[in-house]
N, C-alpha and C positions, 0 to 999 in steps of 0.2 A: 303486109300486115296492117290491119285497120287500126286507126287511132282509138284509144279508150275515150270514154266520155270526158274524163278529166283532161286528157291531152287535147281533145277537140276544143273544149272550153278555153283552155290555156292559150291555144293557138289563136282562136278568135279574139281573146282578150288582148293578145300582143298587138293587135292592129290598132289599139287605142293610142299607142306610141307613134309619134311622127318622125322620130329619129332613132338613133341607137339608145338603148336603155341599160341601166345597171341592174345587178341582182337585187339590190335594195328596192329599186323602183318596181321591178317585177313582182316582188313579194307584197309591197305596200299597195300597189294598184290592182294587180290581177290575182294576187294570192298564190303565185307560183313559188314553190319551194325548189330546192336544188335538184330534187329528183325529177320534177317536171321539166325544168330547164334542160337537164341532161338528156331526158327522153327526146325532146324536140331537137336538140343538137345531134343526137345519134341518128335521127331520121333526116338530117340535113334541112330541116324546116327553119332552124335558126343557125346563124353563124356567130362566132365569138371573135372579137378582135380588141386587144388592149383593154380587157376587162369590161367590155360592153357587148351587148347582144343586138343582132340586127336580123330583120326579116328580108329575105330576097324579094325584090320588087314584085315578081309574079306571085309569090306566096303571100305577100302583103295584100295584094288586090283580092285574092281569094279570102284571106282572113277578114278583111274589111266587109266583104259581102256576108260572111258568116256572123260578124259582130252585130250587124243590123238585125239578125234573127235571134240574138241572145236576149232573153227576158231581162237580163241584168245590165244591158248596154248603157242605160242612163246612169246606173249606179257606178259602173266602171268609169265613165267620163267624169262623174262627180269626184271619185277618188283620185283620178288622174289630175284634175284641176287642183284639188286640195294638196296633193303631193308636190306638184311643181311650184305652186305659189308659196308653199311652206319652204321649199328649197330656196326660192328667191328671197323670202323674208330672212332666212338664216344668214344671208350675206350682209344684213344691215349693220352689224358691228364693224364691218370693214369699209363702210361708206365714207369716202373722202379721206381715207387714211392710207398709209403705206401698203396696207393689205388689199386695197381695192383692185389693183391690177390683177393679182392672182385670183381673187374672188370672181371678177368678171370673166376671166379666161375660163374658169370652171363653168360659169353660166353659159359661155359660148357653146359648149358641147351639147347643151340642152335647149338651145335657142328655139328650135322648132316646137318643142313641147311646151316651153314657156308661153309662146304665142298662142298655141292651141288651148292651153289651160286658161289663159286670160279670156280668149274668145268664148269658151264654153261657160266660164263663170259669168260673163256678161249676158250671154244668151239665156242662161238659167236663172238670172237674177240674184246671183250669189254676191251681193254687195259686201257681205262680211269677209269675202276673200279679196275683193278688189280694193277696198278702202285702205287697209293696212299696207298693201304692197304697191300702191300707186306711185309714190315718190321714188322708191328704189327702182321700179321698172323704168320710170322716166329717165332717171340718171343713167341707168345701164344703156338704154337705147340711144340717148343723146351722146354718150361716150363712144358708142359704136357708130355714130353718124347715121342712125336709122330714124331720121326725123319724120319722114313720110309714114313709116310704119307706126311710130309713136302717135302721130296724129290720128291714124286709123283706129288704133286701140283706145285712145282717149275718147274718140267719138262713140265707140261701142260701149264704153263705161258710162258715158253721159246718157246714152239711150236707155241703159239699164237702170240708172239711178232715178228714184222718185223725184218729182219736181220739188225744188226747194230744199233738197236734202244736203247733208254735209258732203257726201260724195260728189254731188253736182258742183259745189263750190271748190272742192279740191281739184276736180278736173279743170275747172276754169283757171285756177291758179297755174297749173302746168301748161295749159294752152297759152296763157299769157306769157309764160316764161319763154316758150319756144318761138313766139312771134314778136317779142319785145324789140329786138334790134331792127326788124324790118317794118314793123307796124306798131309803133309805140302808142298811138291813139287807140287802136283796137285792143291792145293789151290793157290799157288804162280802163277802158269800158268793161272788159271782163272782170278785172280785179274789183272795180267799184260795184259790180253786181254781186260778186262773191263775198265782199266784206260783211254786209248785214246778215247773210246766211251763216257765215262762220261765227259772227258775234252771237247769234241765237243758239247754234248747235255745236260749235266747236270749242276748243280749249283756248286759253289765253295765248299759248304758244302758236297755235294755228292763226289766231288773229294777228299776232306779231309778224308771222310769215307773209300774210297778205299785205300788211303795212310796209314791210320791207320791199315787197314787189312793187308797190305803188311808188316807193322812194326811188327805186331803180328806173321805173317808167318815167318819173319826173326828170331824172338825170338825162335820159335819152331824149326827152322833149326840150332839154335846155333850160330847165327851171331848177337851179340848185337850191334855192330857198325852200321850195316845197319838198324837194328831195330830202333836204336836211331835216325838215319838220317830220316827215314820215319816218325817217330813220330814228329820230329821237323818240317818237311814239312807240316804235317797235323795240327799242333797246331794253327797257325794264324787264319785259317778259323773256327776251332772249337771255338776259343775264340770270334771271331766276332759274331758268332751265339749263344754264350753261350750254346753250345749243351749239353743237359742233358744226352744224351746217351753215348757220348764218351769223353767229355772234361776231366772229373775227371779221367777216366781210362787212358787217354793219359798222363796226368800229373803224375799219379802214376807210370806208366811204365817208364817214363823218369827218375823218381827217382830210379827205379830198375836198369836202364841201366847206372847209374852214379857211378863212383868209389869214388868220394869225398863225405865224410859223410855230411859235411855242405850243399853242393849242393843238396844231396839227401833229407836232412831234408826240404830244401826249396821247392822242388817239392812236397813232401808229404803234407806239410802244405797247399800248394795251392790246392792240390787234395782234401783234407778234406774240406777246405772252399768252394770249388766249388761244391762238392757233397751235402753239406748242403744247399747252396744257390739255386741250381737247383732242390733240392728235390729228388735226386737220392739216395734212401736209400740202394739200392743194393751195390753201390760203397762205401757209407758211412761206412757200416759194413765190406765190404770185400776189401777195397781199398788197404790195406797193407798185405792181407793174403799171397800173393805170395812173399812179400818182407820181411817177418819176423813176421807177426802176430799182433794181437790187443795189446798184452802186450807192444810191442815196441811203438805202437801208443800212448798208455796211458802214458808211461814213457816220451816220447818226448813232450807231450802237457799237462803237469800237470797244467800249468797256464790257459789252455783253457778249458779243461774238468776236471771233478772231478777225483781224484785218486781212489775214492771208486768205485768198480765194481757195487755196488747197485745204486749209484748215476748216473753212466753212463747209467745203465739200465733204470732209470727213465727219463733221459734227452732224450735218443733215445727210443721212445715209443715201447712198446711190439709189436704193429702192424707193426711198421717199421722193427723191427728186424726179426720178423717171416716172413714177406714178403721178406726181403733181404736174409734170410737163404734159403727160397724156391728157389729164383733165383740162389743161389750158388749151390744148389742141381742140378737144371736144367742145370747149366753150367758145371756139372760133376766134381765138386770139391772133391767129395768123402764124404761118411757118417762120417768118422772120423773127418774131418774138420768141418762139420756141428755141431757135438757134441761138439767139442773143442771150437768153436766160442761161442756157447751158454753157455758153462761152464765158459769161461773167462769173459764174461760180466755179469755173475751172474743172468741170466734171468730165471724167472720162467714162465712157459707157461702152467699152470695147465689147462687141458681140451682142449688145443689147438693142433690141428693136424699138428705138424711141418712136419711130414712125408707125409702129405696128398697129396701135389702137387707132391712130389717125390716118392710116394709109388710104382707107376708102375715101375719107374726106379730101385728102390732099390730091390723090390721083384722079378721083372722079368728079370732084365738085369745086376744086380750087379755081378752075377756069383759066389757067395760064400754063399751057403745056411747056413753054420755054422755061419757066421757073422750075417746074417739076423736073425737066430734063437736066437743068443746071445742078439741082440738088442731087439727083441720082448720079450724075457724072462725078461730082466732087466727093460725095459721101459713099459711093459704091453701092447705091441702091437703098431706097427707104426701108425695105424689110430687113436689111442687114445691119442697120443701126449705124451709129457714129463711132468711129474708131478712136478718135482723139480730139482734143481741143485744137490741135494743129490743123486738122482737117476742117474744123469749123472756121478757123482763121482764113483758110483759103476759100471756103465756100461762101462766107458772108459777103465778100466783095462781088461775087457773081450775082448774088441776090440783090446787090445794090442797096440793101437796107431800105428798099422802097416800100411804099404802102401796098400790101397785098390784098386781093379780094378776100373777104371773110369767108371761112369755110362754111358750107351749108347754104350759101346764098344761091 
């Protein structure tokens, strides 16, 4: 039996998807209602699994050929880009919070379509879609260890952006972020080019974000005085906006760049309070990792948090700590630090895949198979997670607490 015109258009439209798609996506992008989906399922042109719809590879190739013949092909790709970049934007409330892990796992299912949506938005000059999702896309791909892919997508956005536009400066900021550890002078040059553009076209918060980046760059260049100066310049706007992303980190870094112990304590206390208030669990766990570790944090704030590691683990929930540790892995803090942080707070994560988000970084990019083998042997495999702090106690001597290559290098 031949396809109806509506079924033929729906089949061709399905080719705009690059992975499996949901019923909501089918309706929003292609205009397929349940009746059309059912008709294509009945004809075995679609298959359904776990609430998602898939085209058979052979059918997909045919459908893509037909899609190019559709007069509405460009409109379909526009709707596809708008739908998936809106999906990405919908995860912003969970950025850097305990909900980030689940939010990013949900994005994983649509990763291929997110990439295709970004590429089409860049190709068609839809800077209105690119600008508001740039930061979250970057965090998502960094957390997933996809730095090469991120660099490619940033380059596409840069090519699409008008010269001297705000989008150009925001792309420079993210490019500087991912190269800062390995090429601090290059990151500095990008941020210095971006700053006057953001001062002309951006908000005071965006200016503060660039100044914060310059402060971090100065720290990597070994110039704590200039680092402190840039952080102090960034601080007022970060405080005005109660910025979840950078305020806690700015306060913590100001503590690191302070010689006076009492002043340092003041900055760190403010950083901890800010991270709790804004819900930035990544900073809450790691806020003092660079400046001395969680032990010092516990010692200094016994009146504020329980001295018992177990009580701390209960106060900062397991989900928060696991999510924060994953962010630390993604930020290339090193596997030894991840293990040490978990050990020091006495966290048990039985059955939870702490290495899950970082597994690609650890297994593929760490560059030390012996270390990976030792961890897998002692912890029963990175994907299976850590069963108890006792296992960590056994595993850490194998790692030797030695300096590990940074993930992503």
